[in-house]
C-alpha positions as CSV (number, residue, x, y, z in Angstrom):
1,M,26.5,35.5,67.7
2,D,23.7,33.3,66.5
3,I,22.2,34.8,63.3
4,S,18.8,33.3,64.3
5,S,18.6,35.8,67.1
6,Q,19.0,38.5,64.5
7,L,16.1,37.4,62.4
8,L,13.2,37.3,64.9
9,H,10.9,39.0,62.4
10,F,10.7,35.7,60.6
11,T,8.6,34.2,63.3
12,D,6.8,37.2,64.8
13,P,6.6,40.2,62.4
14,L,4.0,41.9,64.7
15,H,6.4,42.0,67.6
16,M,7.6,45.6,67.4
17,D,8.6,46.6,71.0
18,F,11.3,44.6,72.8
19,D,14.3,44.9,75.0
20,A,17.8,44.0,73.9
21,Q,21.4,44.2,75.0
22,V,23.7,46.6,73.1
23,V,26.6,44.3,72.1
24,E,28.8,46.7,70.2
25,I,28.9,50.3,68.8
26,L,30.6,50.7,65.4
27,R,32.0,53.5,63.4
28,L,31.0,52.5,59.9
29,S,33.1,53.1,56.7
30,D,30.8,55.8,55.6
31,G,31.1,57.7,58.9
32,R,27.7,56.7,60.3
33,L,27.2,54.9,63.6
34,G,26.1,51.3,63.8
35,V,24.7,49.3,66.7
36,L,24.8,45.5,67.2
37,L,22.1,44.0,69.5
38,D,22.0,40.5,71.0
39,R,18.5,40.1,69.6
40,T,16.4,42.1,67.2
41,Y,13.0,42.2,65.4
42,F,14.2,44.9,63.0
43,Y,13.9,44.0,59.3
44,P,17.0,44.6,57.2
45,T,16.9,45.8,53.6
46,G,16.6,42.7,51.3
47,G,14.4,40.7,49.0
48,G,13.1,43.9,47.4
49,Q,11.7,45.1,50.7
50,E,13.0,48.2,52.5
51,H,14.4,48.2,56.0
52,D,12.5,49.1,59.2
53,T,13.1,52.3,61.1
54,G,12.4,53.0,64.8
55,R,14.2,53.8,68.0
56,L,16.8,52.3,70.4
57,G,16.0,54.2,73.6
58,E,16.3,57.9,72.6
59,T,18.4,57.1,69.5
60,Q,16.7,56.9,66.1
61,V,17.3,53.9,63.8
62,L,17.7,55.2,60.3
63,D,18.7,52.0,58.4
64,V,19.2,48.3,59.0
65,Y,21.3,46.0,56.9
66,K,22.9,42.6,57.2
67,D,26.7,42.4,57.4
68,E,27.3,39.3,55.4
69,S,30.9,38.9,56.6
70,R,29.9,38.8,60.3
71,G,26.4,37.4,59.9
72,V,24.9,40.2,62.0
73,L,22.3,43.0,61.5
74,I,23.7,46.5,61.8
75,H,21.3,49.2,63.1
76,V,22.4,52.6,61.7
77,V,21.6,55.3,64.2
78,D,21.4,59.1,64.1
79,R,23.7,59.7,67.1
80,E,25.8,58.1,69.8
81,P,23.6,55.7,71.7
82,A,23.8,54.8,75.4
83,P,26.8,52.6,76.4
84,A,26.5,48.9,76.2
85,G,23.6,47.6,78.2
86,L,19.9,47.0,78.1
87,V,17.9,49.2,75.7
88,S,14.2,49.5,74.9
89,A,13.7,49.1,71.2
90,S,10.7,50.2,69.2
91,I,10.0,49.6,65.5
92,D,8.0,52.2,63.5
93,R,4.7,50.3,63.5
94,P,2.9,52.1,60.6
95,R,5.9,51.7,58.3
96,R,6.3,48.0,59.2
97,L,2.6,47.4,58.6
98,R,2.7,49.2,55.2
99,H,5.6,46.9,54.2
100,M,3.8,43.8,55.4
101,Q,0.6,44.7,53.5
102,H,2.5,45.6,50.3
103,H,4.7,42.6,50.4
104,T,1.7,40.2,50.9
105,A,-0.1,42.1,48.1
106,Q,2.8,41.7,45.8
107,H,2.7,37.9,46.2
108,L,-1.0,37.9,45.6
109,L,-0.7,40.1,42.5
110,S,2.1,37.9,41.2
111,H,-0.1,34.9,41.6
112,C,-3.0,36.5,39.8
113,C,-0.8,37.7,36.9
114,V,0.4,34.1,36.4
115,Q,-3.1,32.7,36.6
116,L,-4.8,35.2,34.4
117,L,-2.1,36.5,32.1
118,G,0.6,33.9,32.1
119,M,3.1,36.6,33.1
120,E,5.8,35.8,35.7
121,T,7.2,38.2,38.2
122,V,10.9,39.0,37.5
123,S,11.6,41.3,40.5
124,A,9.7,43.5,43.0
125,N,10.3,46.6,45.1
126,I,8.3,46.9,48.3
127,N,7.9,50.5,49.6
128,G,5.1,51.6,51.9
129,D,5.7,55.3,51.4
130,T,5.5,55.4,47.6
131,P,3.8,52.9,45.3
132,S,5.4,49.5,45.3
133,T,6.3,47.8,42.0
134,L,6.7,44.4,40.4
135,D,8.3,43.7,37.1
136,L,6.7,41.2,34.8
137,D,8.0,39.4,31.7
138,G,6.1,40.2,28.5
139,D,4.2,43.2,27.0
140,E,2.0,45.6,28.9
141,P,-1.5,44.1,29.6
142,S,-4.6,45.8,28.5
143,I,-6.6,47.9,31.0
144,D,-9.3,45.2,31.0
145,N,-6.7,42.6,31.8
146,L,-5.3,44.7,34.7
147,L,-8.8,45.2,36.1
148,Q,-9.3,41.4,36.0
149,V,-6.0,40.9,37.9
150,E,-7.0,43.6,40.5
151,S,-10.5,42.2,40.9
152,L,-9.3,38.6,41.5
153,A,-6.7,39.8,44.0
154,N,-9.4,41.7,46.0
155,I,-11.7,38.7,45.9
156,I,-8.9,36.6,47.5
157,I,-8.4,39.3,50.0
158,T,-12.0,39.0,51.2
159,E,-11.6,35.3,51.5
160,D,-9.1,36.0,54.4
161,R,-6.9,33.0,53.4
162,P,-4.1,32.2,55.9
163,V,-0.6,33.3,54.9
164,R,1.9,30.8,56.3
165,T,5.6,31.0,56.6
166,Y,7.9,28.0,57.2
167,F,11.4,26.7,56.4
168,V,12.1,23.7,54.2
169,A,15.2,21.6,53.9
170,P,17.1,21.8,50.6
171,D,16.3,18.2,49.8
172,Q,12.6,18.9,50.3
173,V,12.2,21.9,48.1
174,H,11.0,19.8,45.3
175,T,7.9,19.0,47.3
176,I,6.8,22.6,47.4
177,P,5.2,24.1,44.2
178,L,7.2,27.3,44.3
179,R,6.3,29.9,41.8
180,K,10.0,30.6,41.2
181,P,13.1,28.6,42.2
182,P,14.7,29.9,45.4
183,K,17.8,32.2,45.2
184,V,19.4,30.5,48.2
185,S,20.3,26.8,48.8
186,E,20.0,26.9,52.6
187,D,17.5,28.4,55.1
188,I,14.8,28.3,52.5
189,R,11.8,30.2,53.9
190,V,8.5,29.6,52.1
191,V,5.6,32.1,52.2
192,E,2.4,30.4,51.3
193,I,-0.9,32.0,50.5
194,D,-3.2,29.1,51.5
195,G,-3.2,26.7,48.6
196,L,-2.6,29.4,46.0
197,D,0.9,30.8,46.0
198,Y,4.2,29.4,47.2
199,S,7.2,31.8,47.2
200,A,10.7,31.6,48.7
201,C,10.9,34.9,50.5
202,G,12.5,36.4,53.6
203,G,10.2,39.4,53.9
204,T,7.5,40.3,56.4
205,H,3.9,39.5,55.6
206,M,0.4,39.7,57.0
207,A,-1.1,36.6,58.7
208,T,-4.0,36.4,56.3
209,T,-4.9,37.9,53.0
210,G,-7.6,39.9,54.7
211,G,-4.9,41.8,56.5
212,I,-4.0,43.4,53.1
213,G,-7.3,45.3,53.2
214,V,-7.4,46.2,49.6
215,V,-5.0,46.4,46.6
216,K,-5.1,48.9,43.8
217,I,-3.1,48.8,40.5
218,L,-2.2,52.4,39.6
219,R,-0.4,52.1,36.3
220,T,2.1,50.1,34.2
221,E,5.1,51.1,32.1
222,R,7.6,49.5,29.8
223,L,11.1,49.5,31.3
224,K,14.2,47.6,30.0
225,G,12.1,45.1,28.1
226,K,9.8,44.3,31.1
227,T,6.4,45.6,32.2
228,R,6.6,47.4,35.5
229,L,3.3,47.4,37.5
230,H,2.8,50.1,40.2
231,F,0.4,49.3,43.0
232,I,-0.6,50.3,46.5
233,A,-2.3,48.3,49.3
234,G,-3.9,48.5,52.7
235,G,-3.7,51.8,54.6
236,R,-1.7,53.4,51.8
237,A,-4.5,52.6,49.4
238,V,-7.1,54.0,51.8
239,E,-5.2,57.2,52.0
240,Y,-5.0,57.3,48.2
241,F,-8.8,56.7,47.8
242,Q,-9.5,59.4,50.4
243,S,-7.3,62.0,48.6
244,L,-8.8,61.0,45.3
245,H,-12.3,61.3,46.6
246,E,-11.6,64.7,48.0
247,T,-10.2,66.0,44.8
248,V,-13.0,64.5,42.7
249,S,-15.7,65.9,45.0
250,R,-14.1,69.4,45.0
251,L,-13.8,69.5,41.2
252,A,-17.4,68.2,40.8
253,G,-18.6,70.9,43.2
254,A,-16.7,73.6,41.3
255,M,-18.3,72.4,38.0
256,S,-21.8,71.8,39.6
257,V,-22.0,68.2,38.5
258,H,-22.3,64.9,40.2
259,P,-18.9,63.2,40.6
260,H,-20.0,60.5,38.2
261,E,-20.6,63.2,35.6
262,L,-17.2,64.8,36.1
263,A,-15.3,63.1,33.2
264,A,-18.0,64.1,30.7
265,A,-18.0,67.7,32.1
266,V,-14.2,67.9,31.8
267,E,-14.3,66.6,28.2
268,R,-17.0,69.3,27.3
269,Q,-14.8,72.0,28.9
270,A,-11.8,70.7,27.0
271,D,-13.7,71.0,23.7
272,Q,-14.9,74.5,24.6
273,L,-11.3,75.5,25.5
274,K,-10.0,74.2,22.2
275,F,-12.6,76.2,20.4
276,A,-11.9,79.3,22.4
277,Q,-8.1,78.9,21.8
278,R,-8.8,78.6,18.0
279,E,-10.9,81.7,18.1
280,L,-8.3,83.6,20.2
281,G,-5.6,82.6,17.8
282,R,-7.8,83.9,14.9
283,V,-8.4,87.2,16.6
284,Q,-4.8,87.6,17.6
285,G,-3.8,86.9,14.0
286,E,-6.2,89.6,12.8
287,M,-4.9,92.0,15.4
288,L,-1.3,91.4,14.5
289,A,-2.1,91.8,10.8
290,A,-3.8,95.1,11.6
291,E,-0.8,96.2,13.7
292,A,1.5,95.3,10.9
293,R,-0.5,97.4,8.4
294,Q,-0.4,100.3,10.8
295,L,3.4,100.1,11.3
296,Y,4.0,99.8,7.6
297,A,1.7,102.7,6.7
298,H,3.6,105.1,9.1
299,A,7.1,103.7,8.4
300,E,10.0,105.7,6.8
301,P,10.5,105.1,3.1
302,L,13.3,102.8,2.1
303,D,13.9,102.5,-1.6
304,A,10.8,100.7,-2.9
305,G,9.8,99.7,0.5
306,R,9.7,100.9,4.1
307,L,11.8,100.7,7.2
308,I,10.0,99.9,10.4
309,L,11.6,100.5,13.8
310,A,9.5,99.6,16.8
311,G,10.3,99.3,20.5
312,F,7.9,97.5,22.9
313,T,7.8,96.7,26.6
314,G,6.9,93.2,27.9
315,R,6.2,91.5,24.5
316,T,7.5,87.9,24.1
317,M,9.8,86.6,21.5
318,N,7.0,84.6,19.9
319,D,4.8,87.7,19.7
320,L,7.6,89.7,18.0
321,R,8.2,86.8,15.5
322,L,4.5,86.6,14.6
323,L,4.3,90.4,14.1
324,A,7.5,90.1,11.9
325,K,5.9,87.4,9.8
326,E,3.0,89.7,9.1
327,I,5.2,92.7,8.3
328,R,7.4,90.8,5.8
329,L,4.4,90.2,3.5
330,F,4.4,93.9,2.6
331,P,6.4,95.1,-0.5
332,G,10.0,96.0,0.4
333,A,9.4,95.9,4.1
334,V,12.4,95.8,6.5
335,A,11.6,95.8,10.3
336,I,13.6,95.9,13.5
337,L,11.5,95.0,16.4
338,T,12.6,95.0,20.0
339,S,11.1,94.4,23.4
340,I,12.4,95.1,26.9
341,E,11.2,94.2,30.4
342,A,9.4,96.8,32.5
343,G,11.5,98.2,35.3
344,N,14.2,100.7,36.1
345,S,17.3,98.4,36.5
346,E,20.6,99.6,35.3
347,S,20.8,96.8,32.7
348,T,17.7,95.7,30.8
349,P,17.3,92.4,28.9
350,V,16.3,93.1,25.3
351,L,14.7,90.9,22.6
352,L,15.5,91.6,19.0
353,V,13.8,90.4,15.8
354,V,14.7,91.5,12.3
355,T,12.7,90.7,9.2
356,C,13.1,91.5,5.5
357,A,10.6,91.1,2.7
358,A,11.8,89.0,-0.2
359,D,12.0,92.0,-2.5
360,S,13.7,94.3,0.0
361,G,17.2,93.6,-1.2
362,L,18.3,93.0,2.4
363,R,19.0,90.0,4.5
364,A,17.7,89.7,8.0
365,M,20.6,87.7,9.3
366,D,23.1,90.2,7.9
367,L,21.4,93.0,9.7
368,L,21.2,91.0,12.9
369,R,25.0,90.4,12.9
370,E,25.6,94.1,12.7
371,L,23.1,94.8,15.6
372,L,24.0,92.1,18.1
373,P,27.3,93.6,19.2
374,K,25.5,96.7,20.2
375,I,23.5,94.8,22.8
376,N,26.2,92.2,23.7
377,G,23.8,89.6,22.3
378,K,23.6,86.3,20.5
379,G,21.2,85.0,17.9
380,G,20.6,83.5,14.5
381,G,18.2,83.1,11.6
382,D,18.0,83.3,7.9
383,A,17.5,85.9,5.1
384,S,13.8,86.6,5.9
385,L,13.7,86.4,9.7
386,A,16.4,86.5,12.4
387,Q,16.2,86.8,16.2
388,G,18.5,87.3,19.2
389,G,18.8,88.7,22.7
390,G,21.1,90.8,24.8
391,S,20.9,93.7,27.1
392,L,20.9,97.5,27.1
393,A,21.6,100.2,29.7
394,S,18.4,101.6,31.1
395,G,16.8,104.2,28.7
396,Q,19.0,103.3,25.8
397,L,16.4,101.5,23.6
398,E,15.5,104.6,21.6
399,S,19.2,105.4,21.0
400,F,19.7,101.8,19.8
401,L,16.9,102.1,17.3
402,E,18.2,105.4,16.0
403,T,21.6,103.7,15.5
404,A,20.0,100.9,13.6
405,Q,18.2,103.4,11.4
406,R,21.4,105.3,10.6
407,M,23.2,102.1,9.8
408,I,20.6,100.9,7.4
409,L,20.0,104.2,5.7
410,S,23.7,105.0,5.3
411,G,24.5,101.6,4.1
412,Y,21.8,101.0,1.6
413,I,20.5,104.4,0.4
């Protein structure tokens, strides 16, 4: 089979509906079904660009790839197609156009990065559903530099320059000012953005730069010693702008400001929130200190200090720890604090915090080791503060605290 009949997208990337003969139906090594056609406009994965999808009659095309050993394109389908014969094929047009716009935009951005930043493109990934990427050599450009690249690319888009594709013989490659040397030695296909950029590429592209519509750089990141640039173009960029505009407008309306004033309004609210959080922390600290004083004042005497046993419902581990830190400031204080979840289940999770003042003569971690087996729990800590978790049968918290009380009183008084 002539491979040229398998690469018709080279000459006419906008031809997306065609008839073809089913030559062979294959059971692939991974269990999927593959179809060979006598002619096809489907694009196979390659050159950083993802494959086309579409239909062969009523059968859905899920993947397309080149079988290098046979020199044919295999169309992976979702189910058994019709027997060998004529079939009406249809390529997913929106997906193909997104790929064409993004691939042409990638060539344009690569040109602009060389011209303005002196940064060469190492590799690229073209995806119309998520942002496409290109990897550049060198450090991350500044925001100002990225805006210059983006602005130049969009100026060239408005110039609507022709985008030409053609093949050159190996002995004529030196006559083309390619941005990068070709990866193949035969069938060298050049994609030229009129007088600006020359790239050896087998992908699908728009006929003019105007067909890109618009390009937007979203962000950059450092990855394996390279700078990865994420971008969107064409219809995908329009969808992004529409979604962003809707979000900004809704937020601006909620805050009763003009969209242009939104950033300043958010910064003001962030400052107010930080102040409120500081105030809340201060008030919570005062409340915990007052609660600690109350617990200590009503606690049972223990040598020169006091023994605090407290059971709570719905308090967090962090809350128990903060309360324990306040309690251990009192002379001779020893505290066992617990919290369970609300509910009537047969087994209830329990949080446990033990604290001992420095002059209490007891160690929090020693007490915790004695208590954890009674709740089938695990934990750790040090002499002043220890914590753990386990479970108790429903209604057994009071009994657990009484057991802890007897253990401490019998062992140390």
